[in-house]
N, C-alpha and C positions, 0 to 999 in steps of 0.2 A: 465218632467225629461229628462235629456240628454240621448242619446242612445249610447251604445258601438259600436265601429266600427265592421262591419260584420266579419272581420278576427278574431278579439279578441273574439267576441261572439261565433264564430264557435269553437275556441280553447277551450273555457270554456265548451261548450256543449260536445265536445269530451272528455274533462277531466271528466265531469260528468259521462259519460257512463263508462269510464275506472275505475273510483273510485268505482262506484256502482257494477261493475262486480267483481272487485278485492277484495272488502272488504264486511263484513257483514253489516246488516242494521244500526248499530250504527254509521257507517262512511259514510252514504249516505249524499249527498248534499241536504240541505233543503232551502238554499237561496243563490242567487248570488248577490254580492254587488260590483259593478264596476268590478274590475279585481280580486276580491277575492271571496272565497266561504265559507259558514258556514256549518259545519257538524252537524249531529244529536248528536254526543257525546258532542260537545261544548254546544249545547242547554240543553242537559240532565244535564251537570255539573252545569250550571248557575241556572237551575230550582232547583236543589238540594241545592245550596247555598241559594237561596231565601227561600225555605221551612224551612231552618235552622233558619231563622230570624222570622218565623211566629209561632203564638200560635197554639195548637192543634185545637182550635175552628175555627180559620181562615182557617187552612188546610182543615177542614171538609166542610166548607161552600163554598169553591171556585170551580169553574169549571176548570177542568184540561186543556181543550182546550183554555179557555180564558187566563189562566195563561201562557200557552205555547206561544200564540200569543203575549202577552204583553212582555214576557221575550225576545222573538225573536226580537221584535221591538227595545228593548233596546240594544241587542247585535249588531244589524245592525247600530244603530247610534254610538255605541262605535267603531265598526269596521271602519266606515268612518273616525273617528278621529284618529284611530291608523294608518290608511293608510297615513294620513298627517304626523304623527310622523315618520313613516318609510321613507317616501320621504325626510323628513327634517333631517334624521340621528340622531334623538333624542333617547337616550338610558337611561335606569334607571339601576343603579348599584345594585348588590346583597346587598351591604351594606345599600342602601336606602330602599330596600324592607324589609330586616331584621329589620331595625330600625322602620319601619312603623308597622310591625307585633308585635314588642315588645310594641309599644304604644297601639295597639288594645288590646293586652293581659292585659296590665297594667290597661287600662280603665275599663276592666271587672274584675279587681282584681284577675287575674290569672297569675301564672308563665307560661313561655313558654311551659314547658312540659305539664302542665295541660290544656293549651289552645289547644295544638296539640291533646291531648286526647279527648277534646270536639269535635274537628273537626272530628276525627276518629269515634267517637260515632255517628256522623251524616253522616258518610260515605263520608266525604270530605277529599281528600288527601291533604297533605301539599304542594306538588308541584303545584296542581291545585289552591289552595288558594293563593300561592305566585304569580302565574301568574295573578290571578284576582287583587291582590293588585298592581302588576306592571302596569297593564292596567289602573287602577284607577289613579295612580300617573301620568302616561303618559297623560291621558285624561285631568287631571287638568292642567298639564303643557301646553298642546296644547291650551286649552280654554283660559288660562291666556295670552298666547302669541298672540292670535287672537283678544282678546277683551280688552287688557290693555288700548288701546287708548280711549276706551269708558267709562272708569271708573275713570277719573280724577275728583276730587271734590275740588272746590275752597273754600277758607276761607269764602267768602261771602255766599256760599251755606250752609256751616256749621252753620254760624251765623244766617242765615234766618231760617234754620231748628230748631235751638234752640229757636229762637224767637217765632216760630209757636207753639212749645211745651209750652212755657210760656203763650201764649195767649189762649191755649186750656182750655176750661171751665172744662173738666174732669180732673181727677188726672193725671197731665202732666207726671209723672214719672212711672205710672203703665204700666206693660207689660202684654200682653195677649198671651196665648199659644193656637193656633187655628188649627183645622183640616178643610180640604176643599175637597169637591167633586164637580166635574164638569160633567154635562151631556151636551156635545157639540152639537151645531147645525152648519151646514155648512154655508159658506158665501152665502149670498142671499138665505137663506132658505125659502122654501115654507111654507104656513100656516099649511099644514099637517105635515111637518117635525117639526115645532115648537111645534105643539100640541102633537106629539108623544114624544118629548123630555120632555115636561112638565109633561105628564102622567108618564113617567119613573121616573122623579124626585119625583113626589108625591108618587109613590110606594116605592121608597127608603126611603122617610121620614117616611112612616108608619113602615117600618122595623126597622129604627133607634129608633123611639119612642116606639117600642115594645121591645127594649132592645138589638138589634143586634149591635155588635161592629162596631164603626165608621171605624176603620182601615180595617176590613174585607170587608165592603161595598165598601170602596175606592179602595182597591186592585182589587176587582172583577168587579166593575162597573164604576169607575170614568174614565173620559177621560183626566184628568189633567196630566201634565208631572210628578208630584210626586205621582201618584197613587200607584206605587209599594212600596212607603215608607209609605203607610197608609194615604196619604193625609196630612201628618204633615207639617204645615207651619212654625213651630218653634215659638219662642217668638218675638213679635213685639209690638211697641207702636201704639197708634191710628193714629198718623200722618204718620206712615209707611204703613198703610193699603191702599188698593185700595179704592177710595172714595165710590165705590159701597157697600162695606162691612161695612164701619165704622158706619153708622147709626144703623145697627143691633147689632153690637158688643157692642156699648155704652149702649144698653138696656138689654144685656144678663147677666145672672148670670152663675157662674161656672157650667159646665155640660149641659147648655142649647143648644138646636139645633135650628137653624134658620128655617124659612119657605124657600121654593125655591125662589131664587132671580134671576130674568131674566136680562140678558145682551145681547149685540150683539153676544157674543161667545156661549151663551147657558144658562143653568140654574145651579145656584150654591147653594150648601148646606154647611153651616159651623157649627162647634161645638166649643164652648168655653171650652177647656180642663181645663184651670187653669188661675189664675190671680196672679201676684206678685207685691208688692208695692216698694216704693223707698228704697234704701240702701245707707247709708253714707259710703264713702271710706276714712278711716283714715290711714295715713301712717306716719312712723317715718323718719324724715329727720336727717341727720348726718353732722355735721361740721367737716371736716377732712383735714389733711395735710400730706404730705409724702415727702420722699427723694427717688429718683429712681437712681439705678446704673444699666446700661445696660450691657449685655453680648456681647463680641465680640472676635476677634482673640487674643486680648491681655489680656482680662479680663475674667477669668473663673467663674463658679458658686461659687466655693469655695472662690475665691478672692473677689467677689462682696459681698458675705455674711459676710466675715471677715471684710471688710471695713465698712459695715453698723453696725456691732457689735461694732466696734471702735467708730463710731459716736454716737451710743446709750449710750455707757459708758461716753462719753464727755457730753452728755445731762444730764445724771444722776449726773455728777460732777458739773453741773451748767451752761454749755454752752447753748446758745440760739438756739432752734430748727430752727427758721426762718433764722438765720444767717448762720447756717450750711447748710440749704437747698439751700440758694442762692449760696453758694460756691461750693457745691458738687452735687446737684441733676442734673440729665441729662434729666429731664422733663422740657425743657426750658420754656414751657408755664406757669407752676406753680412756677418754681424756682424764678422768679423775684418777686413773692409775698410771698416768704418764704415757698414755697411748698404748699400753701393754695389751696385746691380744692373747697373751699366754701361749701355751703350746698348742699348735694346730696340726691336724692331720691332713694328708693330701685330699683335695676335693672339698675342704671345708670353706675355702675362700673363693671369691669370684676369679675366673681364669686370668684376667689381666693382672690382678694383684699377685696371684700365686706364681705366675710365670716370671714376673719381675723379682719376687722374693727368692725363688729358687736359683736365680743367677747371682745372688749376693753372697759374699764371704761373711763369716761370722764377724760381727761388730761393724760391718760396712754399712754406710748410709747410701742408698741408691739415688739415682736421678728421679725427679718427680714423674709419676706415671698416672694415667687417667683410667678410671673405671666408670661404670654407670652411676656410681655414688659421688663422683667428683675427682679431685686430684689428691694423690697420696705421696707422702715422703716416708720411706720404709727403712727400717733398720732390723737386721737379723741379729739376735742375741745368742742363739745356740741351735744345735741340731743333735738329734739322737735317734737311734734305731729302736723300734718297738715291735714286739711280737704281737700281732693283731689276730692271731689264729683263733683264739677263743671268741673274740668279738665277731670275727667273720663267721664262725660256726653258728653263733647265736643269730646273726642276720640271715644265714642260710636256712637255719631251722625255721625261723619265722616265715621266710619265703616259701619253703617246702610245705608248711602247714597251710598257708594261704592258698597255694596252688591246689593242694589236695581238696580243700573245701570248695574252691572255685570250680574245679573240674566236676565234682559231684553235683554242685548246684546247677551248673550250666547243663549238664547231661539231663538232670531231672526237668529243668525248665524247657529244654528243647523237646523232650518227649511229650510234655504236656502241651506245648505249642503245636506240635504236629497232630496230636490226638484231637485237639479242638478245632483243627482246620478242615476245610473242605478241599480234598485233593482228588483229582481225576486224571488217570493216566490215559494217554492216547497214542502210545508208541506204535501200536499195531493198526491204527486207522489207515 
């Protein structure tokens, strides 16, 4: 790791002494990370937030010292990324933070007030939680900016991935929800180190097969980067898995736990939490056309709406929609085809337009509606069901390939970031 310049290190040491003398123990420095420090109260708050996500059984089974070290390591790697954000001048607005918290509350089927009450019950303050959310958004943004060039996926890669799925003898569309525990061995490990890691893996297997929760063992014992998330690898297809794990997963039933699997990085244990099969994706396509009147300095909302009402009346009296669209619509791309937008899929149009369109019967001309583009007169010409399964699979394949590349790039980047940083632990001071 790179070292701090003596003058900067001396300043930090002086700061350490002054802070320790001026404040009580909760504000003592427990780690130095380049030119920043981490305080005891920061660690306490993060541990508190982590315990909130754990079951009572997990809390009882974990070593406090082990959790403290793991959470501190996570704070350190987060701080290194936040330092980059500060140097880059990247900021997250209060609106973005509030919107993220609303989504979290909604995903837990709670109102904001009830969500805040749950936080308070777990002794987590709303300001502290907001700061944590702000940091998570910043970290995601920094990671995205540093690894975006690593996650380009070509059309050829997507097609090759889908072809591999089709050639797979197993159920090509089945997905597997896996848990993962790693007992790591160092690079160029000695035979004694390998033996010790294998013995530890065997002990953990006995605990798991005796009924101990996988997430509990992962949090307390795993060396994998997702240990604090209970080792959850999420859903993946066989072709997404590391080749090391695939032969075991193919033979496993839901709930099964693998034997310890040796690799150059250590010993792995996986559990198959669940399996899910293929799903067809059926969507309703709509054939629609419209006339658009834009708002400008000379055309007000009221004038645009009135003009479209006049055109609607002319259509009711027998005038041709397409002819009126060619003469009046300011959507020049569709005006030349009589306002025809052709067949559109859900989500292809702006929400206000799509909502109004979905309420119309076939051949019905709706009332004028407003969107960010102006005022529209809409007519639905037809609807049909379409099997979008293959298109969805292609989109999922691209997303899976992007995630695989991004995860690998982020992991390598974080390792390099940590290796090049000056980090000093003071947990035992």
